[in-house]
C-alpha positions in Angstrom: 92.1 106.4 83.2 95.7 106.8 84.7 95.2 110.4 84.3 92.0 110.2 86.2 93.6 108.2 88.9 96.2 110.7 89.4 94.0 113.6 89.7 92.0 111.9 92.1 95.1 110.6 93.9 95.7 114.6 94.4 94.8 114.8 98.2 92.5 111.9 97.5 93.4 108.4 98.3 90.8 106.9 95.7 92.9 103.9 95.0 93.6 102.2 98.4 96.4 99.9 98.5 97.4 99.6 102.2 94.9 100.8 104.8 96.9 103.4 106.7 95.7 106.7 105.4 98.9 108.5 104.0 100.1 105.1 103.2 98.0 104.4 100.1 97.5 107.7 98.9 101.5 107.9 98.8 101.3 104.8 96.7 99.0 106.2 94.5 101.0 109.3 94.0 103.7 107.4 93.2 101.9 105.8 90.4 101.1 109.2 89.1 105.0 109.4 88.3 105.0 111.8 91.5 102.4 113.9 89.8 99.9 113.3 92.9 100.5 115.3 96.0 100.8 113.3 99.3 98.2 114.9 101.6 
């Protein structure tokens, strides 16, 4: 499941932690050990 989230985080902020745009995307990417890319 974590892998899937990482992939989704890549360019897409599926897991919204903070309503801001790149904010939640960055957090998601961080959870992916930097695997995700902040768009």
